[in-house]
N, C-alpha and C positions, 0 to 999 in steps of 0.2 A: 668574546665573539659568540659564545653559546647562550649568553643571557637572554637575548630576544626569543629564544626557542622555548616557549612555554604557552600554556593555555589557561593560566590562572588556576583555579581549583580543579578544573578538569584534567590537569596534568597528572593528578594522582591515578586517574584511570587510563592515561596514555603516558606512562613513565618513560624517562629517557632511555632506560635499559631496553624496553620493548622497541622503541623507535630505532635505536642503534642496531638491535638484532635483526629487525626487518630490513633495514637498509643494507646490512651486510649480506643477508640471505638473497636479496634481489640485486645485489651488486650495483647499488646506486650511491655508495659512499664516495665523497669527494676524493680525488686523487691527491690533491694538495690542500692542506689546511689553510684556508684564507678567511676573509671577513664573513662569508656566508656559507657555513657548513650545511651539508644536506639535512642534518637533524633540524636545524633552524627552518629549512625549507618545508619540512613536514608540518611543523606548528604554524608556519605562515599560511599554508594551504588551508588548515582547519580554521584559522582566524579569518581568512578570506571568506569562508562560508558563514562565520559568526557575524561578520560585518559586510553583508552583500551590497550595501548601498553606497560604498565608497571605493575608491581606486586603490591600487597597490601601495602607493607611498603613504596614504592615510591609514591603511591597515597596518603597515609597519609602524607608524606613529602610535597606534593603539597598543601594539605589543611593547613598545619601549617607554611609554608615558610613565609607568610606575617604577621604572628602573633608575630612580634618582641616585646620583652619585656614581653611577657606572658610565664608563666611556663606551658608547655604542656607535656603530657606523650609521650613515644615512645613505642607503643605496638608491640608485636611480630606478625608475620603473623598468628600464631594460635589464638591469642587473637582477631584478626580482623575476622578470620573465625568464631569464636564463636559468635562474635557480629552480623555477618550476620545471623547465625542460630536463634539468639534471635529475630531479627527484623522480620524474616520470609517473606513469599511471599504475605500473605493476606493483610498486611499493605501497601505494595508497589502497589498492585492492587488497593486498595482503593484510594491511592493518585492519581494514573492514572485516575481513574473514576472521581475524583474531577476536575482535570485540563483538561481532554479531552473534545472535543465538537467542533462545528463550531466556527470560529473566525470572519468571515466577517460580516460587517454591511450591511445595505440595499444599501448603496452607494459605497461599496468597488468595485473598477474597476475589471472587469473580474470575478466576483463572483456570478453573477445572470444571469438567462435566463428568461426574463420577470418577472413573480411573483415567479419563482422557484429558489431554491438553488441547483445547480448541485453537486451531490455526486457520489461516485463510489465504487463498490466492486472489490477487486482484491486480489489475494493470492501471497505469496512469499515463494518458497520452497527451496531456496538456502542458508538458514542460517545453518551454520555447528556447531554442538556440539562436545565436546571432545569425543573421541572414548573410552568410559568406558563401563563396563558391565551394570551399572545401567542406563546409557543413552540409551544403546541398548535395554534394557528391556522395556523402555517406547517408544522410537522412532522407534524401529525396527533395522534390520541389517544395516550394513554399506553399503552405496550406492557406485556408481561409483567414487565419489569424495574422498573416503577414510574416510569419517566421517558420523555419523548419521545426518540426515537432519531434520530440524524443519520447519513445515508449519506455516506461519503467514498469517492470514486473517484480513484485516482492512477495515473499512468504512471511506473514506477520503472525505473531502470537497475539490473539485478540484480547486476552486478559490484561496485557501490559502495553500493547501496541509496539512491542519490540520487533525489530527486523531480524528474521532468521536467515534470510538470503535474498539476493537481488540480482537481476540482470537487466540490461537496457540496450536499446538500439533503435533502428528505424521502425516506424509504426506499421510499415507494410508487412512485417513478418507475422504478426498475429499473436494474440495473448497465449493461446494454447501452446504454440511453439516455444515461446519464452518460458512458460511454466514448466515445460518438460525438463529444462535445464536445472530446475531446482528440486526435482523429485528425489535426488540423492540425499536431501536434507530431511526427508520425512522419516519418522520412526514409528514403531508399532503403538506407542502410547499417545499418538496424535489423532485428533479428529479434524479432518480437513473440511472447511466450509468454502463453498464457491457459488457464484452467481450463474445464471443461465449463460450459456456460451462455452462452458467448460464440460458439458455433459456428453461429449462424444464417446462412443464405445471404446475406442482405443485408449483415450486419455484416462477414462475411468478404470480400465483394466490395468494400466501402468501404475496408477496411484494405489490400487488395491494390492498390487504385487510388492509394494514396499512394506506392507503390513499395516499401514495406516487405515483408519476408518474414514468414511466420507458422509457428508450431509450437504447436498447441493440442490439448487433449483433447476427444474427442467424447463426447456422451451415449451411454449404453448402448443406447438404443433407436434410435440413428441407424444406418441401414444404407446402405452405399455400394457402387456397382457396381464391378466389376473391369474395367478397360480393358486393363491389361497387367501381368503379374506381373514383378517385378524379381528380380535374383539374390540379394538379401539377405533375401528373405522378404516384403518390402513389396510394394505394388502401386499402380499409377496408377489414379486415380479422378477423379470430378468432383463437386463440391459446388456446386449452383446452376449457374453458368456458369464457375466457377473450377476449373482443373485442379489436383488435389492428389495427394499421396502418402500412403497410409494405412499405418500401422505398428501391428500388434497384437503385444503382448508380455506375457509372464507373468514377474513378478519374484518371486523367492524370497529371502527375507531370513533369515539365520541370525545370532542374537545370541550374545554371549559366554556367557550362562547356558544356552545350548542351545535357547532359544525359536526356533521357526521359524514364519513365516507367509508367505502367498502373496497377492499382489495382481496385478491385470491392468490394462493401459492400452490404449486405442485412441487413437492420436495421428494428427493430420492435419498435413501440412507442405507448404508451397509449394516447398520445396527438393527438387525431383524427381530430381536427379542422384544415384543411389545410389552411384556410384563416389566422388564428392567428399564426400558426406555419408551415410556408412553408417547404417543404421537403429539399430544399437546405440549409436552416438555421439549420435544425436538423442534416444534414450530417456534416455541419461545426462545430456544437456544439459537435458532438461525438468525435472530435479530442481532446477535453478536457480530455477524459479518460486517455490520456497519462500523465497527471499531476500526476496520481497515481504512474507511473513508476519513476517519478522524486522524489517522496516522498520516495520510496524504495531505490533509489540511495543514498539519503541523509543518510538513516539508515545504509545501508550495506557498503557504500564506504566512505562517508565523515566522519561519526562518527567511524565506526568499521574498515574502511580501509581493508575490506575483511577478517578480522581476525576471527578465531574460537572463539565461546563463551567460557567463563572461566569455567563454573560450570560442575561438574562431575556427578550430579544426578538431578532428576526431581525437587525437591523443589528449588535447587539452580538455575536451568535454568528458572523456572517460575519467581523467584524473579528478576533475572538478566534481563529478557525480560520486565517485568513491569517497572523496573528502566530505561531501555533504551528507552522505549516508552514515559515515563514521561519526561525524559530529552529532547527528540525530540520535544514534545509538548510545553515545556517551551521555547525552542528556536524559534519555529514557532510563539508563542504568542508575543515574543519580536519583531520579524520581522514584523508581521502584525500591531502591535501598532506603530512601526516606520513608516511604509508606510502610515497609516491613519493619522499620524501627519502632513503629507504633502499632501493636497488634490489632487486627480487625479493620485496618484502614485499606480501602480499595484503592489501587493505584490510579484509577481514573478520576479520583478526587484531587490529584495533584495537578496543578496548572502548568502546562507546557510553556505558556507565555512567561510566567514568573521564573521558571527554571532558566529559560533562554535569556531573559533580560538580566538575571542575577549573574549568569555565567559571563555575559558581556562586561558587567561591572567588575567582576573578579579579574578579567584580563587587563582592564584599565589600571587597576590598583596593583596588579602583579602579586596578589595575595593567594595563599594556599598552594603555591607552586611546590614547596617542600613541606610536607606535613610530618608530625610525629606519630600519627596513627591513633591518637587518643579520641579525637572527635570523628566517629564513623559516619556521621551524617553530613557535616560541613555546612558552610554558609548557604549553598544552593538548596540543600535538603531542608535546612531550618526555614528558609524563606518559603518553600512550598508548603511545609507543615503549618507555618503560621497563618497562611491564607488558603487553607483547604477549600475546595469547592464543596457546595452542599451535596448530599447524597443524590445520585442520579434520579431525576424525575422523568417519567415518560412524556416526551414531547414530540411534536410532528410539524413538518412544514413541507411545502412543495420543494422538489429537487430542482431549484432554479435560483441562481444568484445573478442579479442584474449588475452589470459592470457600471461603476460610477462614472466611467468615461464615455458610456454609450449615450447617444442622443435618441435612441429608438426604443420603443416599447416592444418587448417580445415576451409573450406569456402563453404557454400552452396549458390550458386548463386540464387538470387531472383529478379534480375533486379535493385536493389537499389545500389548506389555507396558504395565502401568500407569505404570511409571517409565522414564526414559530408560535405554536399554541400548546398549552398544557393539556395532556390527555387525562380525562376523568374516568374513562371506561374503555376497556379493550376486551372485545369478545371474540374468541376463537371458536369457530364452528367447523368440525371435521366433516367433510363431504363424502358421500358414497361415490364410488367410481361409476362412470357411464355403463349402461347395461351391455353395450356391444363394444368390445375392444379387440384388437388384432391378436393373433397367436404369437407374434414376435415383435419386439421393438425395432423400429427402423431408424437408421441414422443416414440421412441423405446428403450430408455436407460434402461428401466426396463423390457424389453422383456426377456423371458427365453433364456439363452445362445444358446440352440440348435436351436433356430429359427432365430438367427442373421446371416447376410451374412458372417461376420468374421468367425464364427464357421463353416459355410458350406465350406468356402474356405480352412480352416485348415483340415477339413475332407477329402476334395478332394486331398490335398497335400499328405496325407498318403495312397492314393490308390496305388495299385501295380505299380511300375515304368515302367513296360513294356506295360501297358495299353495305347493305343493311343487314344487321344481325338481330336475331331474336334470342331471348333468354334460353330457349330450348336448344339453340345451336351453340351458344357460348359455353354452357356448362360442360359438355363433353370435351370442348376444345381445350379448356384450361384446367379441367379436373378440379373445380372449386371444392373446397372442404378440407378435411384433414389430410396431411401427407406424411 
């Protein structure tokens, strides 16, 4: 009866003893030992995420195909649904908490910046849940995509794309609110990267209170005072009550086909020593934040292939998400272990697709379930090492993916090429700050709505249509310019 409870070679990272201990801790062990023990339910949930394209009974068939010669039950879909309810979401969350965390060692290539471990906050709001009344009651009304959307916020180690922590819920709560729930996972040896939108005074102060350093992008309308200019073109400033270093840079990208486009960044960092941490090095490091997007790509597309989640209510969605994140972390663990078995190999050269597909094959064959510990890499690791990706080349493309099911063309030109292009030249120019800046940095995201420029513009739009306005009258009305 316990034989179907496996995950192929990944079982070594999720051993029976660990599963039993978590089930006992969360009080979800079956009361009577029958055909479908709770331990089997945990592995069934993980296999359900490993094979997202098929239903319950076919997932069960995948788990039992390689168990030749053993007598196994053939449960109905309802019996498997009941098994899911018995296991619950608390046990799956606890399993994720056990396996989550940074994976890189001190010498793992691409995983350190001096003494610091680069990590990043980012949210994903494109996960779709089934359009049921119970899902809408939790996640809100159906969005433009036709399904209730789930917001996922994660803290990721950029060097390995391992998930350190995760929270999720309705998209209405906001990314900063979710990120606050993960601040307890930060440590003083971490350097937190974030995109604009996380730069509020309060959130910055809370991150620095953990002892972690920060490097983040500022919103375009955020103006910061100059306290002291530094030799590399950056300057010391203050955001709220936190001393920060501001770096303004213009980046010129030249592609192999001759395409050239220019972008600009305003970064703020708590690493104020310009000699130890030159501005150009910090601008180059900030590019690592995009590793977080690669982690979400693996979750949404490589594993789920863009599919809608299965569960029709909140408990089921929570359970499914924790199982999905646990499976993802197990695969990343195998990939990092494989890379570190070959010194000098950057973990980002290991293909997530190869690891994912090999893990599926191992479940079908039921191989590697019980190991003797002599092969520390295993079949999944050997498969990724055999087909390592080439060393990372600088490439660029527009941030736009056209859906193959869409009949409509939608393209917002931003200067970047439609298709991925090799970058032949990358020029970073540090910019001098504007000559006039305020004496203090303002954060107006908590300003009462009637004082915001957006509100004033909307009020102006509703003025009588026959009223004629001149530019001299409009400018003081809406306070055009920086705010």
